[in-house]
C-alpha positions in Angstrom: 70.6 -6.4 44.3 69.3 -6.9 40.7 69.7 -10.3 39.0 70.4 -11.3 35.4 68.3 -13.7 33.4 70.4 -16.6 32.2 70.4 -17.8 28.5 67.8 -20.6 28.1 70.2 -22.8 26.1 72.7 -22.6 28.9 70.1 -23.5 31.5 68.8 -26.4 29.4 72.2 -27.9 28.8 73.2 -27.4 32.5 70.0 -29.2 33.5 70.7 -32.0 31.1 74.3 -32.4 32.4 73.1 -32.2 36.0 70.6 -35.0 35.4 73.0 -37.2 33.5 75.7 -36.6 36.1 73.2 -37.5 38.9 72.3 -40.7 37.0 75.9 -41.7 36.5 77.0 -41.0 40.1 73.8 -42.6 41.6 74.4 -45.7 39.5 78.0 -45.7 40.5 77.2 -45.4 44.2 74.4 -47.9 44.2 76.1 -50.5 42.1 79.7 -49.8 43.1 80.5 -53.5 43.2 79.6 -53.8 39.5 82.2 -51.2 38.3 85.4 -53.2 37.5 88.7 -52.3 39.2 87.4 -49.4 41.3 89.6 -48.9 44.5 88.3 -51.1 47.3 88.4 -48.1 49.7 85.8 -46.2 47.6 82.4 -46.1 49.3 78.9 -45.2 48.3 79.0 -42.1 50.5 82.3 -40.9 48.9 80.7 -41.2 45.5 77.8 -39.0 46.5 80.1 -36.5 48.2 82.2 -36.1 45.0 79.0 -35.6 43.0 77.9 -32.9 45.5 81.2 -31.2 45.3 81.2 -31.2 41.4 77.6 -30.0 41.3 78.4 -27.2 43.7 80.8 -25.8 41.1 78.0 -25.5 38.5 75.5 -24.2 41.0 77.9 -21.5 42.2 78.5 -20.6 38.5 74.8 -20.1 37.9 74.5 -18.1 41.1 77.4 -15.9 40.1 75.8 -15.3 36.7 72.5 -14.4 38.3 74.3 -11.8 40.5 75.9 -10.3 37.4 79.3 -11.8 37.7 79.0 -13.2 34.2 82.6 -14.0 33.4 83.2 -15.8 36.7 79.9 -17.6 36.5 80.5 -18.8 32.9 84.0 -19.9 33.8 82.7 -22.0 36.7 80.0 -23.5 34.5 82.7 -24.4 31.9 84.8 -26.0 34.7 81.6 -27.9 35.8 81.1 -29.2 32.3 84.8 -30.1 31.9 84.5 -32.2 35.1 82.0 -34.3 33.2 84.7 -35.9 31.2 86.2 -37.4 34.4 83.7 -40.3 34.0 85.9 -41.5 31.1 88.4 -42.4 33.8 86.3 -45.6 34.4 87.7 -46.8 31.0 91.3 -46.1 32.2 90.9 -48.8 34.9 88.8 -51.3 32.9 87.8 -51.4 29.2 84.3 -50.5 28.1 83.3 -54.2 27.5 84.0 -55.1 31.1 81.5 -52.6 32.4 77.8 -53.5 32.7 75.6 -52.0 30.0 73.9 -49.5 32.3 77.2 -48.3 33.6 78.3 -47.5 30.1 75.0 -45.8 29.4 75.3 -43.5 32.4 79.0 -42.8 31.9 78.6 -42.0 28.2 75.4 -39.9 28.6 77.2 -37.8 31.2 80.1 -37.3 28.9 77.8 -36.3 26.0 75.9 -33.8 28.1 79.2 -32.3 29.3 80.4 -32.2 25.7 77.3 -30.2 24.7 77.5 -27.8 27.7 81.2 -27.0 27.6 81.4 -25.3 24.2 78.2 -23.3 24.9 79.6 -22.0 28.2 83.0 -21.2 26.5 81.2 -19.4 23.6 79.1 -17.3 26.0 82.2 -16.5 28.0 84.2 -15.4 24.9 81.2 -13.4 23.7 80.8 -11.7 27.0 84.5 -10.9 27.3 84.7 -9.5 23.8 81.5 -7.4 24.3 82.9 -6.1 27.6 86.3 -5.3 26.0 84.5 -3.3 23.2 82.5 -1.3 25.7 85.5 -0.3 27.8 87.7 0.9 24.9 88.0 4.6 24.5 86.6 6.0 21.2 
């Protein structure tokens, strides 16, 4: 089966989000006791498991795009990016000033990376959908 080359900007932004997400979740897992008001039942292993589940959405999206399922793949990458805003939930349980500096840095860098990736994925999805619609219309 032939594969498709992926747009470099999408790959770069996905990589940036992947790394910032890994940074945030790793910090969260390793310093879980420093994050204020997290549920007491939340464990280090659960944090890493959630990160793996979220990351699998993005990885599946890229895989689908490589296998020429562009719309599905781009939609999954957009969902992956949207999940990056979940880190803001830390501020729903405790205000920014109660979090350690490094926690804020990792949370906000993940959110910024997600905010850069999401519109690019949606733009590429819209462009792909419009291009596909134009090529399937009878003349």
